[in-house]
Structure formats: structure tokens, C-alpha cells
N, C-alpha and C positions, 0 to 999 in steps of 0.2 A: 416311624411313629412320632419321633421327636419333631420332625419337620411338619407333620400334620398338626401336632399340638401347637406349634409356634404360629401357624397360620390362623389358629382360632383366637389368638390374642388380639383383641380389638384395639382401635386407636385410643380409646379411653384408658385401657390398661397400659399401653405403651407410654402415653403422656404421664400417667401416674408414676410408672417406674422411672421415667426420665427425671421427673421432679425429685423423687426420693434419692436418686443417684446424685443429683446436684446438692441436695441437702446433706447427704452423707459425706461427700467430698469436702464440702464447706466445713462440716463439723470436725472431721479429722484434721483438716488444715488448721482450724482455730485451736484445737487441742494441742497439736504439735507445736504451733507457734508460741502459744502461751507457756508450754512446758519448757521451751528453749529460752524465751525472753524473760519470764517472770523471775527466776532466781537472780539474774544479773540486775534486773530493775529493782528487786527488793534490797539487794546489797547496796546499790547506789543510793536508794532512798534512806536506808538506815545510816549510812555514812559512818561516823566515828562511833556511834552507839554500839555497833557490833564488836569493835575492838575492845571495849571495856567489859564485855560480858565473858570473855574467855572463849577458848576454842570449843569446849564441850557445850556451853550454854548457847553459843552462836550456831553450832550445828543443830541443836535441838529446836531453836527458834526457826531456823531455815527449813528444817524438815516439817515442822508444824505448819509453816506457811505454805509449803508445797502441797501438803496433804489437804489443807483448806482450799487452795486454789483448784486442785484436782477434783475434789468433791463438788465444789461450786460449778466447775465446768461440766462435770458429768450430769448434775441435776439440770443445769441450764440447757445442755445439748439435748437431753432426753425430753425436756419440756418443749424445746424448739422443734424437735423431730415430730412429736405428737401433733403440735400445732401445724407443722408443715404437711403432715399426712392429711389432716382435716381440710386444709386449704387446697392441697393438691387434688383431693377427691372432688371438691366443689369445682375447681377450675377445669379439671379434666372432663367432668360431666358437661360443663358449660361449653367447652370447646368442641368436644366430640359429638354432642347432641345434634347440632345442625348438620354435621357431616353424616351422621348415622341416618338422619331423616332423608338427606339427599340420596344416600345409597339405597334406602328402602324404596323411595319414590322411583329411582331409576330402574330398580328391578320390576316394579309394577308396570312402568312404561314399556320395558322390554317384553312383558307379557301381554301388551296390547291395550293397557288401560291409559290412554293418552290424556285423560282429563286430570291426571295427577298434578298437583302443585305443592310447593313447600313454602312455609311462611318466611318472610324476610324480616328478621328480628334485629338486624344491626346494619350499619353503613360501612363496615370494614370489608376486608377481602372476602370473608365468608358470606356477608350479605350480598356482595356483588356476585359471588358464585351462585347463590340462591336465586338472585334475579335473572342471571343468564340461564340458569336451569329452567326457570319458569318460561322464559321466552322461547327456549328450545322446545319445551313440551308443548307450548301453544302452537308453534310452527308445525310440529309433528302431528298434532291433533287436526290442524287445518288441512295439512297434506293428506292425512288419512280420510278426512271427511270428503275432500275433493276426489280422492281415488274411488271411494265407494260411490259417490254421485256419478263419476265418470262411467263406471261400470254399468250402473243403472241406466244412464242416459244413452250409452252406446247400445245396450240391449233394446231399449225402447225405440231408438232410431232404426235399428235393423229389423225389428219385428214387422213393421208395416210392409216394406217391399218384399220381405221373405214370405209373408202371408199371402201377398198378391200373387207372387210367382208360384207358390205351392197350390193356391186355389186354381189358377189357370192350368197348371200341369195336371192336376187331378181331373179337371174338366176334360182336357184332351184325352187323358188315359181312359176315362169312363165313356168317351164318345159324346158327352153332353155339349162340348164346344167344338167348333170347327175352326181350324187355323185360318186367319185372314190377315190382310195387310194391317188394319187397325190394331188387331190383337198383337201381331209381332211388334208393331211400333210401341205399344204399351209395355210389352215385356222388355224390350230393349231400353225403354225409359227407366224401368225399375232397376235393371242391372246397371245402367249408367249411374243411377242414384246411389246404388251400393258401392260402386267403384269410386265415385266422387267422395263418399263418406270415408271409405278406407284410406284414400289418398290424403284427405284432409287430416285424418287422425295421425297418419304417419308423418306428415309435414309438421303438425303441431308438436308431436313428440320430439322430433329432431330439432325443432326451433327452441323448445323449452329446455332441452338437454344440451343446447349449444353445440349440436352436432352438424349444423348446416355450415358448409364452407362459405365464408364471407370474403369478398374482395373490396375492401374499403378504398375508394378512389375519389377524385374530385368529380362531383355531379352537379350539373346545372338544373336545379329544381324547376325553374321556369320552363326549360325545354321539355322536361319530363312531364309537366302538367299539360303542355300543348299536345304532347303525344297521347296522353290519356284522353284528352278531349276528343282527339281525332278517332281513337279506337272505339270510344263509346258513342260516337255521333249517330251511327245508324240505329243503335238500340234506343237511344233517347228520342230520336225522331219518330220511331215506330210508336212511342207512347205519347208523342206530342210534348215531350219535356225539353225545355230550352237549357242548353249548357252555356253558362257564362264563365268567362275567364278574366281574372283580375290579378295582374302580376306587378303592377307598379313599375317603377324605373330603377329601383335599387338592385344591387347584385344579389343573386339568390343561389350562390354556389355553396354547396354543403359537402361534408365528408360522409359518404355512405356507399353501400353496395347498390349499383344501379338496378340490377335485376330484382333484388329484394325490395328496394324502395318502390319500384314499379308494381310489384306484387301487392304491397301495402296499399298504394293509391288505387290500384284496380279494385281491390276489395272494398275500399271506402266508396268509390264511385259506383260500383255495382249495387251496393246497399242503398245509396242515395237515390239512384234511379228506380230501384225496386220499390221503395217505400214512398216515392213522390207520387202525388196524384196526377192523373192524365192532364196535360196542359200546364203542369207546374214548371218549376225551374230549379236547377242545381248550379251552385256557384263554386268555382274553384279559385282559391285565393292563396297568395304567398307573400309574406312580408318578413324582412329581417327585424328581429326584436332582441336587443341585447347581443349576446354571443350566439344566438340561434337563428335559424330560419324556420318560421312556423307556417306550415301548409294547412289550409282549412278547406273542408268539403262541407258545404251547407245545403240542406235539402228543405223542402216544404212539406215533409211527411207528418206522421202523427205526433211527433215530439216525444220527449222522455221526461219522467219525473227525476228528482234529484237522486233517489235510490237507484233508478234504472241507469242513470249516467255512470254510477259507480260500478254496477254489476254487468253492464252490457258487454264487457270484455271477457267475462267468464265463459268457460266451455259450455256450450249447449244452452246458454241463457237466452231467453226470448222475452221481450217485453210483452208481446202478444203471440203466444204459441200457435194458436190456430191460424192466425194471419200469416205468420212466418212460414209455417209448413206449406200453406197454400201457395205462397210465393216462391217456394223452392229453397229456402234458406236452410243450411245444415246446422247453424248455430256454432260453428267452429271458426269461421273466417275472421272474426274480430279478435279471437284469442290468438290466432296465428299472426295477425297484424301486430298485436301487442308484443308477442314474443320476438318477432323480427325487428321491431323498432327498438326494443330493449337491447337486443344483440348488437345493433348498430350504434349504441350509446345515445339513443334519443328517448323521447317521451311521446305518449299518445294518450288522449283523453277526449271525453265527450261533453258537450254543453248543450243545454236546451232551456228555453224559457218556460217549458212545461208542455203538457199534452195539448196538441192542436197547434203548436207554434213551431214545428220543425226542429231539426237537430243540426249541430255542427260538430264534426269530428276533426280534431287537430293533431298534427304530427310536428314535433319540434326536433330538429337535428342540428348538430354543431355547425356553425357557419365558418367558412374559410375566407 
């Protein structure tokens, strides 16, 4: 029971008790010091005057002085103690108030109320703690918002192929539909779409959780871009899209994981060809800039607004949802590309002059 009661003593009470202990120790010390020093100091101050009074008179004067000093000390210490109590209560409340608010807000966040914030009322350590708490709460709120959105997006993406599969299977069961090669091809396409989505989700989770094994080595970005151009040559030719390669003459050696960097560039190239108009062009470019090598993939597609350039790397985000689904995009590829680039110590971003002016996706990696 004693331990339970002790736990209920808050920070404000402990601060108040600590202040009063300090005041009490100081008062006792002053009282003892004055009691020891005052008689000798009085005798030294009186000098020869005490000798002329006689022993009895000297003892009476000394006793009266000690009584006066003791009384004055008691009154002064009592007054100082009362003043210390008032000041300690005010200081304890001022010091414990922000911490109590932090504790209450943290309990509400633990209950799932991520919008909680605490006021930052000072620039000292407590103010820094409040600011850090608010940034943590903001990050938790953003993470929870993305989690909820991810669940909704995954459910939405799974609904269409599952509904298609269920509809055809029900038709087969009722004898309304007859299996045929086009039907089997359509059903295989839907199952492939589901498998692709599940694999992308797993890859994204592993990349964002830093669970993907990386082998950072010396990679020639120029050679990698030439390989990408060769891999996508047939796909681009089928659409009449010209693939242009601009590597310059400078060294393009970076520190990266070859396979993961190829995965990032493949994703950017696939998107560029997907959104480029028939007969358009896609340009692959690489240049050393400062301590980095910047690889750029530029298309002549529909372009992006400034807001879309910021959000295009979010999971399941589509600048044009209907067009993206029609072209087969899952909305996860760019999120995977960003997670992989971050894991390799690089940066990835999008630029566009606006709708109708194409887009440029750039990847910057440390130069060697």
C-alpha cells in the first residue's frame, strides 16, 4: 500500500517537497551557524565594555543578546519558509504543468488519437521536448493516415480482378458461359494482375522496412542505361516510341546495388513508354553533378502539376486513375523506386513543366 501511494505522488508534489527540503536544510544550517558564531562575534564587538560590567552583568547581556538573536532567527526563518512555500508551489506548477500536459497527450495518442498536440511555451529543454513530441505525433498521424489509405487502396485494387474471376466462375457453374481460349486468357490475365499486385506490395514493404538485402558496389550508370535501352527497345518499337540515349563523356560510376538500380530504372522506363504517345520519344540521360551522378528519364506524356510531382511517389497515387488502370499500372512501382533509391543513399524526384509538357524523373546517387 505504501508503494502504491508513493506512485501517486506526482512530479509537482516531488518538486515542492524537494524545494521545502532545501529550504529546511538551509534554515537549520543558518540557525546553527548563527548560534555558534554570534556569541563570539558579540564578545569581540563589545571588547573592553564587557570587562567593566562585571561577570553577572556580562552574562545577562550575553544571554539577552542570544535570546534576541534566536527570536529574530525564528521569525525570519518562519517568514522565509512561508515565502519559500508560496514560491515553490508556483515554480512546481510552472515546471510540472508542461510535463503533465505531455503525459496526458501521450496517453491520448496511445489510445489512437493521433491529432493531439501540446503547446510550446518556452525555448528551454521542456520547450524542445514539447516540439519533439509534436513532431513525433505528426509523424504517427501521417503514418496512420497512410496505413488506413493503404488498406482501402489494396481492397479497391483487389476488388476488380476478384469480381471478374467470381463472375466468370459463377457463369461456368450455372452453365451460362462455356470455357474457351479467350476466356481462359482473360482469367489468367486477372490472376496475373493479382499476383503482380501482391508481389509489388511485398516488395514495397520489404524496401520500406529496409529488409531487402543490398550489395553496394561500383556500378557504371552509363552501361546500365545502355542495357535498359536494349531491354525496352522492342516494347518502344511496338509503340513507335524512339529511345534516345545521352551519356556525355564524363565518368558515370556510382556506388549502388546493380540489381536494385536496374529495377528502379526499369520502372521509370516502363512508365515513360506507357505514358508516351505513339510516335513520341523517351530520353535517357546521365550527368555528374557535384558529388552525385544524376540519371534522368524524360517522356513526352501528359505531364504533371506541381502537386502531382510531389505525390506521384505515394502508394497507389495516380495522376489520372482511369488512364493508369487502363494502361495496367498498379500505382506501387514509383513507391518501390523511391524506397530502393533511399536505401541506396540516393534521391529520386519528378519534374514537369505542367500538363501536356511531359515529365522527367531523376535519380541521384553518390559518385565514385
